[in-house]
C-alpha positions in Angstrom: 114.3 95.2 81.9 112.3 97.7 79.8 110.1 95.0 78.4 109.6 93.5 81.8 108.4 96.8 83.1 105.8 96.9 80.3 104.6 93.5 81.4 104.5 94.7 85.0 102.3 97.6 83.9 99.8 95.2 82.4 99.6 93.5 85.8 99.6 96.9 87.6 96.8 98.1 85.3 94.5 95.5 86.8 95.9 96.2 90.3 95.5 100.0 89.9 92.2 100.0 88.2 90.9 97.3 90.6 93.1 98.1 93.6 90.2 99.9 95.3 88.7 97.4 97.7 86.8 97.5 101.0 87.9 100.6 102.9 88.2 100.1 106.7 84.8 100.5 108.3 85.8 103.6 110.3 86.2 105.5 107.0 82.9 107.2 106.0 83.7 107.6 102.3 82.4 104.0 101.7 78.7 103.6 102.2 77.7 99.9 101.5 74.2 99.7 100.2 74.0 103.2 98.8 74.0 102.1 95.2 74.9 104.9 92.8 74.4 102.8 89.7 77.6 104.0 88.0 77.6 101.3 85.3 75.4 99.0 83.4 75.5 95.7 81.4 77.2 96.2 78.0 79.8 98.6 79.2 83.2 98.1 77.5 86.6 99.8 77.7 89.8 99.5 75.7 93.1 100.8 76.9 96.5 101.4 75.2 99.7 100.7 77.0 102.6 102.7 75.6 106.1 104.2 76.2 105.9 107.5 74.4 104.8 106.7 70.8 105.8 103.0 71.2 102.7 100.8 71.6 103.3 97.9 74.0 100.0 96.4 75.0 96.2 96.5 74.9 93.7 95.9 77.7 89.9 95.4 77.3 87.3 95.3 80.1 83.7 94.3 79.5 80.6 93.9 81.7 77.4 91.9 81.1 74.6 90.3 83.1 74.8 86.6 83.7 73.3 83.9 86.0 75.4 82.4 88.7 74.0 79.8 91.1 70.5 80.8 89.9 71.1 84.4 90.8 71.4 87.3 88.3 74.9 88.8 88.6 77.3 91.0 86.8 80.1 89.2 84.9 83.2 91.3 84.1 85.9 90.1 81.8 89.4 91.7 81.4 92.0 90.8 78.8 95.5 92.1 78.5 98.1 91.3 75.8 101.4 92.7 74.5 101.4 93.9 70.9 103.9 94.7 68.2 107.6 94.5 69.0 106.9 93.9 72.7 104.9 90.8 71.9 107.7 89.5 69.7 110.1 89.7 72.6 107.8 88.9 75.5 104.3 87.4 74.8 101.6 88.1 77.3 98.0 86.8 77.3 96.2 87.7 80.6 92.6 86.8 81.2 90.7 87.9 84.3 87.0 87.3 85.1 84.7 88.1 88.0 81.1 87.3 88.9 79.7 89.7 91.5 76.5 90.8 93.2 74.6 93.4 91.2 73.5 95.5 94.2 76.4 95.2 96.7 79.2 94.3 94.4 80.5 91.4 96.5 82.4 88.8 94.5 81.2 85.2 94.1 83.7 83.9 91.6 87.1 85.0 90.3 89.2 83.6 87.4 92.8 84.3 86.6 94.3 82.6 83.6 97.6 84.2 82.5 100.6 83.6 80.3 103.6 86.0 80.7 106.7 85.0 78.7 106.4 81.4 79.7 105.1 82.0 83.2 101.6 80.7 83.6 98.8 80.7 86.2 95.3 79.2 86.1 93.3 79.9 89.2 89.6 79.9 90.1 88.3 81.3 93.4 84.8 80.8 94.9 83.8 83.2 97.7 81.5 81.9 100.4 80.3 85.0 102.2 78.4 83.0 104.8 81.5 81.4 106.3 84.1 83.9 105.0 86.0 81.2 103.2 87.6 81.5 99.7 87.8 78.1 97.9 90.9 78.4 95.7 91.4 75.9 92.8 94.9 76.1 91.5 94.2 74.3 88.2 97.8 74.5 87.0 99.3 72.7 90.0 96.1 70.6 90.7 95.8 71.9 94.2 92.9 73.2 96.2 92.9 75.5 99.3 90.3 76.9 101.8 91.5 80.3 102.9 89.6 82.8 105.2 89.1 86.2 103.7 88.4 89.5 105.4 84.8 90.6 105.8 83.7 92.6 102.7 86.8 91.7 100.7 86.8 92.3 96.9 88.6 90.4 94.2 91.0 92.0 91.7 88.2 92.8 89.2 85.1 93.4 91.3 87.0 96.0 93.5 86.8 98.8 90.9 83.1 98.4 90.3 82.6 98.4 94.1 84.4 101.7 94.4 82.7 103.2 91.4 79.4 102.7 93.1 80.2 103.5 96.7 83.2 105.7 96.9 82.5 109.4 97.8 85.7 111.4 97.3 84.1 114.5 98.9 84.5 112.8 102.3 88.3 112.4 102.0 90.8 115.3 102.1 93.5 115.8 99.5 96.7 113.9 100.3 94.8 111.7 102.8 95.5 108.0 102.5 93.2 105.0 103.2 94.0 101.4 103.7 92.4 98.9 101.4 91.8 95.2 102.1 91.8 92.8 99.1 91.9 89.1 98.5 94.2 88.1 95.7 96.6 85.3 94.8 95.5 83.1 97.8 96.1 85.9 100.4 94.6 88.9 102.0 96.5 92.1 101.0 96.6 95.5 102.4 97.1 98.4 99.9 97.5 102.1 100.5 95.8 104.7 98.4 96.3 108.4 98.4 93.7 110.9 97.0 95.6 113.7 95.2 92.6 115.9 94.3 90.8 116.9 91.1 92.5 117.6 87.8 91.6 118.4 84.2 93.1 115.6 82.2 93.9 115.9 78.5 92.7 112.8 76.7 92.1 111.7 73.1 88.5 112.6 73.6 89.2 116.1 74.9 89.7 117.7 78.4 88.0 115.6 81.1 87.5 116.5 84.8 89.2 113.7 86.8 90.0 112.5 90.3 93.7 111.7 90.8 95.0 108.9 93.0 98.3 107.3 93.9 98.0 103.6 94.6 100.9 101.8 96.4 101.5 98.1 96.3 103.3 96.2 99.1 107.0 96.3 99.0 108.5 93.4 97.2 105.6 93.0 94.8 105.5 94.4 91.2 106.5 97.9 92.1 108.3 99.1 95.2 106.2 101.5 97.4 108.4 104.5 96.7 108.0 104.2 92.9 105.5 106.6 91.4 102.3 105.1 90.0 99.4 107.5 89.4 95.9 107.0 88.1 93.0 109.2 87.0 89.3 108.4 87.1 86.6 110.5 85.5 84.9 113.0 87.9 81.4 112.1 86.8 78.7 109.6 87.5 80.5 106.9 85.5 83.8 107.0 87.4 85.7 105.7 84.4 89.4 104.7 84.8 91.0 107.1 82.4 94.8 106.8 82.7 97.6 105.1 84.6 101.2 106.4 84.6 104.3 104.7 86.0 107.3 107.0 86.1 110.7 105.5 85.2 114.2 106.9 85.4 113.7 108.1 81.8 110.2 108.9 80.7 107.1 106.9 81.8 105.0 103.9 80.8 101.3 105.0 80.4 98.0 103.2 80.0 95.3 105.4 78.4 91.6 104.9 77.7 91.4 104.4 73.9 87.8 103.4 73.3 84.6 102.9 75.2 80.9 102.1 74.7 77.6 101.7 76.5 78.4 104.0 79.5 75.4 104.5 81.7 75.7 108.3 81.8 77.1 110.8 79.3 80.9 111.0 79.2 81.5 114.6 80.2 84.1 116.5 78.2 85.1 120.1 79.0 84.6 122.5 76.1 86.6 125.7 76.4 
């Protein structure tokens, strides 16, 4: 069960880092088109998943400029894997990719190719924003689907970049929750996200001013809604995902920023 929770956290890492999707239009903290340019091509992050001193996994996320359908886009690649003893007992190799618009951060193509202890999935999704249809290619089972998606929906990877550019935390109160629409795994999902306020987070780089959130997934998925999952994002122009913590009955599994490069703005560290 412990190892399975580690594997779940790898999946939740992507969900939590990328759980932010299109906020309902009545919420004014999302301003589509007001590009804040929080990231640039060449950005790269590495995260360490651990239970206390026990290292269980690594996640890397990279961003570069590519061409898709004769259009210059951003291409983000995420890779998660178990390491050490966790890998010996439960091998995980998770690949995620997203091609999305450079200005409005709307997804065009999403790829999910995963291996988790024998469970595999190989899916490609093409988003047609003109007709609101997602063309899903289930390569593993050799099946194809056409599924309507909600207007402005994000995929699992593009969502975090969308929020980093357009989310204004000053327009939401502490402990206020918002509903988030997202297209993932052949369906539209509704997630709930609570803003917990600002906090000085102790990291390997020093003390960093951060924004604290509590994302909840739907009951019956990886974590039950009542379970405690918390994440921190840097309170600067970069909006870097810094940490995720999933509390257990004893201790907690954590995912911490380990390395980074090519941020668009200086990484602000508090010196006291």
